[in-house]
N, C-alpha and C positions, 0 to 999 in steps of 0.2 A: 504861190501861193496857194491857200489852204483856206479856204472858205468853215463858215462858224457854223458848224453842228448846231444851235443853240438859233441857228433863223432862218434851215431849213421846216418848213409847216409839215405835222406828222398826220396821219391819219389812226383811227381805232379799228383794232381790232375787237369782237368778240364777244374777248377776254379780257379788253377795259386794256389790254397794252397798248404802247402807239409805237406808230413805224413811221420810216418817212415816207413820203409826201410822194414821190420820184423816187426811180428806181432806175439803173441800166439794163435792157435789154444785149442779147450777145448771140441771135440765133442772126449767123454770114455769114454758114460754110459755102453757102452758095457762090459767095463773093472773095471772099476774104479767107488769108491765113492762118491758121492757129494761131502762127504769131500776133499775125495782126490786131487778132481780138485779146487775145492774151496783155500788149503790151497796152491795150487801150485801156480792156480791168485794171492791168497797175495804175495805170495814170486817171485813170477817173475815182478810183479808193483816194486817192494817192489825196486829190483832191477835194473828195469829199462825198464822191457813194454810196450808198452801206446794205445798199438790196440792190442782191444781182441774184436777177433771173437767168436759170442756166434751164440745158433740157439737154436728155440725156442723147436725140435725135440731131444733136445739133453740132455732133463729132467735134467738142472741141472741150469736156470739161476734162478734160485726164490738165490739159492746156494753164485751164481755168484757175486749177489746182495750184499749179506749184504759184502762180501767180500770189493766190488764197492765205500760199506754205507761209509765204515770202511775207506779206504783209503783216503780217502776220510776228511772224519773227524777227521783225524791221519793228517792230513797234508801233506802227503806225494807229493802226487799230487792234487791237482783242478782237477774237472773237463772239463772246457777245456784244457790242458793242454793229457786227455782221446780221444781215439778216437775209440767208442766202435760199432760193428758189429748185431744184430742182421736177424733170416730170420724168413718170416712166408715156415707153411709148405703144404706140396699137401693141405691137405685137410681143407685148411682157405681161398680158393681162389675163392671162391661162392660172389657172392654182397655178401654186410656188412662184410663179415668174413675177411679180412683181418684187417679189425680195429676190431674188438675183439683184433684177433692175435694181433695187435699189444700193443692193450691197454696194453692186458696180459703179455707184454715180459718189456712193458716202468715199467711196476709194478712191479715183480719180480726182474728185474735189479736195479730199486732202481729209478732211474733216471726222469729226467722231460722229455726229450729230447733223441735218439735215431742219431749218425752224420749217420752211415747209416746205408739202408735195404735191404735183399735183397731178391729176387728169388727165394725157396730153389731151387725147382728143374719150367718145362718150363710145369710142365702140374699136376693135379691134380692125377695123379694116389698116391694111401696112401699105405702103410704098416705102419705093426705092431711093435713099436722099436725093436727091437730086433730079426726081424723073423726070418725065413734060408730061404739060398740062396734061393729053390727051390716053395718058397711064392708066390698064386698071390691073388692079390684081381676080382672076373671076374664083377668088374665096372667097370678097369681099362679101356681107349682108350688111340686111340693116340693123339696126335697135335693136337691143338684145336686156330688157330691166335685171334677168339673173347675168345673165353675162357679166352686168356693170357692175352690177351687184359683189360678183366674185370675186372684182379684181376691184370694187374701193371698199371691203372687210377686208383682203393686204393690205389699204393704206390702212385701215385700223389699227390694226395688228400693230404696226409700223410708231402711231404712238400709245398704245401699252407698253411695247416695250423701250420706250423716250428717245427711240432713236427720232424721230420727228416730232418735232414740237406742233404741228398743226397739218390739215391736212385739205386740198382745197380739187377744187373740176374745173375745169377750163372749156373752150366749145359748145358749154348745153345750150340746151332752147326752156321754151318756160314750159313743155308740156314734161321734156325728160325730167328736169324738176321736177313736178308734178308726181310725175311717179316716182320717182328715188328719193325723192327728201325723208319721204314717212318713213322708209325704213334705216333710213343709216342711223346707227345705234351715237356715232358723232359728226354732227355736223359741220357739211363744210366752214371753213374762216372765209374763204375768193373761192372766186369766181371772175377771171381771167379769161374776154372776153372785145372782140375784137370792139376800140372804141377809137372813132374820130370824128369830129365838126362833119362832116359830108356821112356822118355811121354815129350814130351815138342811139342805136338800141333803147329808145327808153322805154320801151312796157318793162323789159330784160332789168336793165339799170336797176329802177324802181320794183321790182320784182323781189333781185338782188338787197334792195340796200334795205326796203323793211321787214324783208328775215336775219337781219346783222351780218348779212354775208359780204364782205367789201369786193368792189367792183375794183377790179385791175383789167388794165385798156393798153391791149399790146395794138400797133401800128398807127401808133397818133397821132402823128403828124402825114398821113397818108400812107408811110413804106413805100415813098418813093426809087429804094431801092428791093424795094418785093422782086421776089423773082418770077422771069421772064413767064412762068406757067401761070401765074396769079394776073396776067397782066392783061384785059381786053381793054374796046375801041369806046365800054361804054365808062372804060372809068369815070368818076370827079377825081379834078386834082385840090382835093387840101388846101396847100395854101397859092391859089388862086379863090378859092372864096372872095366874094367882095366884101363879107364882116370880117373876117379874119385879113387881107389886106388894107380898109381901112383903120382895122386896131395897128395893121403892125407899119401902117404910114406917121402915126399919128404920134406914135411913140417914138418915129429910127433906129425899130427893130427887124428882121426877119421875121418872115410868115411864122414862122416854125416856132419859136418863141412861144405865141398868139394862143395856137395851138394846145400846148404842153400848160401855158396860163390859164387857159381854159378847162383840160381836161382835171386838176389840181384844184378850181377856184368850185369845179361841179360834185368835183371828192371821190373822183374814181384815181387810181394810183398809175402815171404813165411811166413806159417803161421803155423808151427810149435807144436806138442805141447806132454808135457811130464807130469808128476804129481814126476821127478825123478830133485832136486835142483844143481847136476852137470851138468843135463843134457841141461835143459833150460836156466841154465845162460850160460851156451859155445853157445848152440845157437844163443844169441846176442850178444851176445863178435867176437866169429868169426866173425863176415862181418863187424866191424869194422877193421880190421887187417888183411896183409899182402895178399893182392888180387890177386886173380888166373891173368897163363897173359897170354894176346891172345893166344901161344899157347898151352897154356892148355884151354881159354874153345871151341880151332877151337877140339880138342878129344875131350873132352865130348856132342857136337852139333852133332859128329861123333857118338856117341854110339847112339842115337838115336831110337830106338826100337819096337816105335811104341804100348807098351804093357799098355795100359790101364787096370789098377786097381782095378777100380770104375767101375762095369759094366750096375750099375745099371737094373740087371734082373728080379728087387722082383717087377716093376715098366708095367711092362712085358701085352699087353691087349692078348687080347683071339688068331688074323687071327697073331700075331708076329712072322715072323720064327724065332728074334734067338735076344739075348739080342741089337744084331750092331743095328736095329731097331731103339731106340733109341738119335743114334748116327745119322743118319743120314745118312752113310758112301760114298751111289751110290753118295751125289751132289742136298736132292733133300728129303721135308720132307716124311716119308716117314707115311703112309695109312692118311696124309691131304686127304683132298673129294674136 
């Protein structure tokens, strides 16, 4: 069984191009094997997913590339029907390195071009995949506008060379965006950020939308399978929020479906991931029917607890006072000289 593409809602990029309202995330390297992730990607595309969110640091692009090659060869989809995203990791930001990282992703994914390429995090602070939450790199330092623009210029060159159709940013803040957007020759088409009912980021969300930057939301159901390093006792469980549970009970569905309906109706593109077929199928199908009411949307809006789950503490520099410094909570870029 395959879902009809015509019933999947679309979101519109600043260019006017429409893309699917929901995508498939592929971060799972902490918990799943490459073969499990590849099998899920294959099944998801067969079912109807067309937007696939990848990243070099997930360490599985080569396996995903084999799947993309297979579904195109089998004529399940054409290359044009897919919208494939990848990201440059923090250790490849310096002059010349973005191109190297991009070419490897392109080779691993077995594609001639990417639809969207993101700067995964806005600084060069590196941590090894799978490291513990208290891991620190002594070379880490605060955000630098100059260093970020070196990275962004290389992304712009990829567009100019026809290797990528759109570029975007991820894990940014309003102060950082205010500092770099005036310097960009090519504006970001997308801003990827943590978005779920208990962490709605309304100011950043509205900032992006007002500038024709499409929000893409990771952790859309609260990331129950996130790495242990990103868990704290104060975290809120989105699928247990009263408004989410009430809407789910009224429909007889899993609370995860309500989180995804809310995300799509609000205006962001959620990118959930699961290796379980019934889950990735229901994640896609749920946004095609039975929308939330205005009253339910408002009730969920009021559930915002400002609960950031992915705090990024592994990127902290020596003089940082805490993970909040990464997110410019005081309205200015922390550590910027």
